[in-house]
N, C-alpha and C positions, 0 to 999 in steps of 0.2 A: 504493500500500500504506500509506503514511504517513497519508493522509487517512482511509482505511478504519479504521485503528487508532484515530485520534482520534474518529471517529464512534462506534465501539464503546465507548470510554471514556465518552463523553457519555451514551450510552444505559444503560450498566451502572451507572455511579457517579453520574450526575447532577451532574458536577463543576461545571457552571455554576450549577446549583441556584437559578436566579433566574427560572425561568419562572413565569407567574402562578399563584397558588395561596395556600394558607394560610401558606406559609413564605416569602412574598415581601414585602420591605420596601416595595414600591410598591403602591398601591391597584389593585384589579382593573381599573378603567377606564383606568389609566395606559397610554399607548401605548408601544410598544417604543422609539420615539425619545425620548431623554432627555438633553438638553443640560446639565441641572443636574449630573448625575453625571460627565459628560465633563469639564466645566470644573473641577469639584472635583478630579478625579483627576489631570488634567494639572498643576495647581498643587501638589497634595499630593505627587505623586511627583517634582515638579520636572523633569518631562520637557519642560515648556514654561514660559517666563517669563510674568509678568503682561502685559508688552507684547505678546507673541505671542498669548496667549489673547484679549486685547482685540481683536486684529485678525482673529480666526478666526470663520468662520461655523460652523454645525453640522457640515457635511460636513468642513470642515478639521479640526475637533476630533476627529471620529471617525477620520479618516484618520491623524491624528497619533498617536492611541492605538494603532491597528492597526500602524502603522509601528514604534512603540516596542516593542510586544510581539513583532513579527516578528523584531526584532534581539536579543531577549532570551529567547526560548523556541524549542523545536524544532517547534512546530505550524506547519503550512503556511500561507502567506499566504491561500490560498483558504479555508481553514478559519476563520481569524480574521475574514475578511470576512463570513462568514455568521453571526457571533455577534451577539447583542443588545448594546446599549450597556452595560447594567448588567453583563452577563457579562464584557465587555471590561474594565470598571472593576475588578471584583473580581479579575480575572486580574492586572492591573497592581498592585493592592494586595497580592496574595500575593507578587509579585516584590519589592515594597518591604519586606515583612515579612522575607523571607529575607535581603535585603541589609542591612537595618537591624539584624538580629540576628546577622549574620555566620555564619549556619548553612550557607550555601552561597556559593561564589564566583560571580562573574558568568559565568565559563566553565562551571561546573557547571550553572547554571540554563539556559544556552543549549542544553544537551544534554537538557533535561527538557521534557516537554509540560505544559500547564496542568493536565491530569488528574493528572500526577505531582506538580505543586505541591500540588494539593488532597490527594492521598493522604498526602503527607509531613506536611502540617499536621494532618490527622486523626490520624495516628500519634503526632505530638508531643502533641496534646491528650489522646489516650487515655492517654499515659504520665504526663502532668502533672496530670490532673484525674480526677474520679470518673466521667466519661462513658466509655461503651464505644465501640468502633469502630463498631458497628452504629448506635448512637444518633447518633454524629457524622456518619455517612454520610447520615443523614436530614436533616441541617441544611445549609443553603446556605452558600456561601463567606463571605458577610459575617458570618454567625453564627459560623462556625468561626474567622474572623479575630478577632472580638470575644473569643471564648474564649481564643485564643492570646495576644493582647495582655494579657488579664486576668492570666495567670500570668507572662508575660514581663516586664511592667513591674516587678514586684516581685522577679523572679529576677535580672535584669540589674543589675550592680553600680552603674552610673551612675544609672539611673532609680530603683533602690531607695534610693540615698542621697538623691536629690532628694525622693522621697516622705517619707522619714523626717525629713529636715530641715524640710520644709514642715509636717509634722505636729507637730513639736516646738516649739510656740508658747511654752510655759511657760519654756523655757530660751533664748529668742531675743530678749530685751529687749523684750517686748511693751508697747505703750502703747494703752490703750483710750479710747474716747470722745474722740477727737481734736477739739480746738477751736483756732481761730486766736486772735490777740491781741485780737480784738474780741469774743470769747466765742461766735462762730458755730460751729456744728457743721461738721465737714469731711466730710460724707457723700460716699461714692464718690470718695475721694481717689486721684488718679493722679499719680505723681511722675516727674520726670526730673532727672538730674544735669545741671546747667546751667553751673556755674562762672562765674556772672555776679556781680552784687552779692551774691547768695546762692549757696551751693553747690548747693542743690536748689530746684526750683520744683515747685509742685503745683497742679492744678486740682481743684475740688470744688464741691459745691452745698449751699445751705442754703435752707430754706423762708422765703419773704418773706410770702406770704399763703396762704390755704388752697389747697392743690394748685398753688401757683405758686412756682417756684424761681428763684434767681439763681445763675449760674455765676461763681465767683471764681478769682482767681489769688493765690497766696501764696508766700513764700520762707522757706527755713530753712537753717541751717548744721549742724543736728544731727538732723534728722528728728523731733524731739520738739516744738520750739518754732517756731511758724509765725507770720509777720507778713503780714497781708493787704496786698496790693499794689493790686489793682484789681478791678472787676467786668468780666466778659466777656460779659454779656448777661442780660437778664431773660427770664423764661419759658424758661430754658435750664438744662440739667442733664446728668448722666451723661457727663462730659467725659473725653477722653483727650488726652495731650500727648506729642509726640516732638520731639527736637531734629533739625534737618535743616540740615546745614552750619552757617552762622552764624545761621540763623533757627529758627523753631519752627512746627510744625503742630499744630492743635487740631481735634479732631472732637468734636461733642457732639450730644445730642438737644435739640430745641426743640419747643415747642408754642404757636405763635402763635395757633392756634385750640384752645381747651380740648378735650382728649380726642382730638386728632388729631396725633400726634407725627411728626416727620421728622428727618432728619440734616442737620447743617450742618458744613462743613469750611472752616477758615481757615488761611492761611499768613501768618506775620509774618516779614519779611525780617531782622529784628534784634531784640535784646532791647529796644531803645528803642521799637520798634513794638509789641512785645508788652505792655509795661507801660502804654503809651498806648492799648491796645486799638484799634490802627489797622492792620488787616490789609491787605497788598498784594493778596491774593487771597481771595475769599470765594465759596463755592459752597453754595447750598441745594439739597439733593437731594430730588426729588419721590418720593412713595411709589410702590411698585411692586406689592408683594404684599398689602398691607393698607391700607385707607383709615382704619383706626383708630389704628394706631401702628406705626412703624418707628424703632428707636433703639438706645440703649446701644452706640454704635460703639466699636470698638477699631481702632487703626491697626496693621495687621498687617505690612505690608511697603511700603517706599518704593523705587521704581526711578527713577533720573533725578537730575540735578544741580539742578533747580529746577522751579517750577510749570509753566513753559511747555514743558517736555520731561520729563514725569513720568508714571508709572503708580503709583498708590497703592492697595494692596489694603486694604479695610476690611471687618471683620466686624461684623455687627449682628444684631438679632432683629426679627421681625415678628409682629404679633398675629394668629395664624391663626384666621380665622372668628370672632373675638371670644371664643375659648375659651382659648387658651394661646399663649405666646411660643414661636416656633421660630427656628432659626438660618438665616442667609443670609450671603452675602458679595458684594462688588462691587469693581469696579475703576474708579477715577476717573482719567481721562486728561487731562492738561494743564489740570486744574481746569475742564474744560469738559464732556467726554463721560463719561457714567456707564453702566455695564453691570453687571447683577447677576443672581445665580442663587440658588436655594434650596439650602441645605446639607443635602440629603436624607440624606447619609451620616451626619453627626453626629446629625441628628435621630433617625434610626433606631437607631444604636448606643447612644445615651444612653437612649432610651425602653426599649430592650431590657434596660438595667441596672435598670429599675424606676422611672425618673423619669417620671411621668405628668403632672406639673404643668408649670410654665413652664421653658423652657430659655433662660436669659437672657445676662447679661454674661460677658465672657471677656477674657483678657489673654494675649498671646503673648510668649515669651521664647526666647532661644537660649543654650545651654550644652552643648557636646558633642552638638548636635542641636537641632532646633526643637520647642518644646513649647507647650502652652496650659494655662492655668488656666481652668476653666469652672464657672459656677454652674448648678445644676439643682435642681428642686423635686420632691420625691417626690409630694406631693399638692397639687393646685390649691387656692389659698386658705389653705393652712396654712403660715404664715411660719416655724413651728418646723421645717419639713421641708426648708429650704434646705441644700444640701450643696455642697462644692467638689470638683471632679474634676480630675485631672491626666491629660493625654493629649498626643497628637501631632497633634491637629487632626482626627482621624477616629475614633480609638479611645481609650478612657478608663479610668481607675481611680479609685475613690472614695477621697478623702482622709479622714482622721479626726484633724483638728487637736486637740491636747491643750492646753487652756488651764489656768492655775492653778486656776480654780474649776470647770472641767468643762463649759463651754458647748458646745453642739452644733450651733447653726444659723449658717451662714456664707453670705454672698452677695457679689455684686459684687467679684470678686477683681481685684487689680492686682499686677503684678510688674515690676520695673525693675532693670537692672544698674547698680550704683553703683561697682563696683571689680572687679578680676579675681576671678571666681567668687563675688562678693558681690552679693546682691540684696536690695532692700527689697520687702516684700510687704504689701499692704493688703487689707482685707476689711470689709464692713459687717455688723455683728452686730445683728439685730433683737432687740427685747425678748422676743419669743416664742422659747422654747427655750434662752434664755441666762440666765446668772446676773447678779444685780444687781452692778454694777461692771464688767461685761464686755459692755456694749452700745455701740452707736454704731460709729465708725470705728476699726478695729484697724490698728496698724502694727507690724511686726516685721522683723527682719533675719536672713537665712540666708546661710551660707557653704557653697557646694558644693565 
């Protein structure tokens, strides 16, 4: 009887809402099998660790998701086993939404079917937005989740405060057009609190020749005045830096062959190694999804005590068919093995928000939850249409940073914790769409 009820819900409400058709985020020719969304969902929901996902084959991932849902909803195991991969993923993400928003307890959700998850989200969206129930019933689950996060991010006190603080650039000690003590621009600056010879360290790039960049390391004690320390590689740019134990890990984009970028990851076991640019581990990652460009990496999560026993989650973008940048993520195991997937969820939800150009750099941070600052472009080729998004790694909200002079185009975000609830935020402001005096690298501080 339970299975029959579930089947009726599917037929009447279309709760899975992801069968192929005009309302499907996946192309018509995409097979039902989809490891990309399985890997994304297991990491996003935290139902599996990076080390576990790294070891899984496709069947393992699917079974892990089915098992996770089986213990969290009322639907029969046999019913879950018949669902498509993308339907399973949206089911898991609906569960995460309810737990993240504290709208239902785990016990309450265990007594609900996925069809009832969907109905509840539709009812919430109808109450919070201009959409009618009938309009929402025609939308699939990922679209309904996008709508739900769209209002919840600004309704929830914690995320609303983050959004408002991130937007309030004018009152957050902003510094524009950052340069080091040698007069070099500090484009795409990523900062880490180091407490070494300098309180803060930063990696950034500056152009050396036409379309050729050098990656640099600098130190600062006040986040405003920076002293160049050393070069970290020519034909290198778009770096990220994290402290790892007593050492440092750096990921950056490099283009040893002009126009064909890839990712490089290095580990320095000490500050002395770092300032000497003498890494103890160095991994060049070959391209997977594009032979044109893969890059702008951000170090998302580090599991393990050192390079020889580690799993490092890295976000990056790939140049899809020579048309636009799209999101991907991968796991680097023991600085040796690399496994990667397209982030089809973020690509779809961001495009649904109206961003039809590049979806590029991003920076993750944690404060009462895990969040991401993400750059996205409204129109390809239009540098004035770069915007910053705030989200949880799958669903997003457009920020509207207010600068003293009213600049509107922001790209390449970075965000780093420097004290309890205190973060330093960076962003590159192109000349297009911005005011004179508010271009180049922006640095400001927020207190959540």
